[in-house]
C-alpha positions in Angstrom: -8.2 -45.5 -59.3 -5.1 -47.5 -58.4 -2.1 -48.3 -60.5 0.2 -51.3 -59.5 3.6 -52.0 -61.0 5.5 -55.2 -60.2 9.2 -55.7 -60.5 11.9 -58.0 -59.3 11.2 -61.1 -61.2 13.9 -63.1 -62.9 15.6 -66.4 -63.3 16.9 -68.2 -60.3 18.1 -71.7 -59.4 16.2 -73.9 -57.1 16.9 -73.0 -53.5 17.6 -69.4 -54.4 15.8 -66.3 -53.4 14.1 -63.3 -55.0 12.2 -60.3 -53.8 9.3 -58.9 -55.7 8.1 -55.4 -55.4 4.7 -53.8 -56.1 4.6 -50.1 -56.3 1.1 -48.5 -55.9 0.0 -45.1 -57.0 -3.3 -43.3 -57.4 -6.0 -43.6 -54.7 -3.6 -45.4 -52.4 -5.4 -44.1 -49.3 -8.3 -46.4 -50.1 -6.0 -49.5 -50.0 -6.3 -51.7 -46.9 -5.6 -55.0 -48.5 -2.9 -56.2 -50.9 -2.3 -59.7 -52.4 0.2 -61.5 -54.5 -1.1 -64.0 -57.1 0.7 -66.2 -59.5 -0.2 -67.9 -62.8 1.7 -70.6 -64.6 1.0 -71.2 -68.3 -2.2 -73.0 -68.8 -3.2 -72.7 -65.2 -5.5 -70.5 -63.2 -4.3 -67.5 -61.3 -3.8 -68.6 -57.7 -3.5 -66.6 -54.5 -0.1 -66.7 -52.9 -0.2 -64.3 -50.0 -2.2 -61.4 -48.6 -1.5 -58.5 -46.2 -3.8 -56.0 -44.6 -3.1 -52.4 -43.6 -3.0 -53.8 -40.0 -0.2 -56.1 -40.9 -2.1 -59.3 -40.9 -0.7 -61.8 -43.4 -1.8 -65.1 -44.9 -0.1 -67.5 -47.2 -1.0 -70.3 -49.5 0.0 -73.7 -48.0 2.4 -74.2 -50.9 4.5 -71.2 -49.9 4.2 -71.1 -46.1 7.6 -70.9 -44.5 9.3 -69.8 -47.7 7.6 -66.6 -48.8 7.1 -63.4 -46.8 4.7 -60.6 -47.8 5.4 -57.2 -46.3 4.6 -53.6 -46.9 6.3 -50.2 -46.8 3.6 -47.5 -46.4 6.1 -44.7 -46.8 7.1 -46.0 -50.2 3.6 -47.3 -51.1 5.1 -50.6 -51.9 4.3 -54.2 -51.1 7.0 -56.9 -51.3 7.1 -60.6 -51.7 10.2 -62.2 -50.4 10.7 -65.7 -51.8 13.2 -68.1 -50.3 14.0 -71.8 -51.0 12.5 -71.4 -54.4 11.3 -74.5 -56.2 10.7 -75.1 -59.9 7.0 -75.3 -59.0 7.1 -71.6 -58.1 7.7 -70.7 -61.7 4.9 -68.4 -62.8 4.0 -64.8 -63.6 3.5 -63.1 -60.3 0.8 -60.4 -60.0 0.1 -57.7 -57.4 -3.6 -57.2 -56.6 -5.9 -55.0 -54.5 -9.6 -54.5 -54.3 -11.5 -51.3 -53.6 -15.2 -52.0 -53.3 -16.1 -54.0 -56.4 -13.1 -52.9 -58.3 -10.2 -55.2 -58.8 -6.8 -53.8 -59.7 -3.9 -55.8 -61.1 -0.3 -55.0 -61.9 1.2 -56.1 -65.2 2.9 -59.1 -63.7 6.6 -60.1 -63.3 8.0 -63.4 -64.5 9.7 -65.7 -62.0 11.5 -68.7 -63.4 13.1 -71.3 -61.1 15.4 -73.8 -62.7 16.1 -77.2 -61.2 
């Protein structure tokens, strides 16, 4: 069992920056993959970025060059740094991991980018 708690969302002007955090607890030794997703109202939940325990990262084309996913194993926390934010980035951002068939999600944190 894994529990994920996101934080760090808020309101920011276009061009600004935010850093989201996802704190993991529970069976954290089983985690070798973490991801950030986002979901805007009326839209599907889309993958934003992933990171493996080996440090390999991948990003959606829409955020490449602007967002950075990173992890702190000591703190059991994954981060999503977001720079050059655009109104199109407005969404609820969710932390995610999978252990076998199980899919774990945080509660989400709202990011709103004003023009």
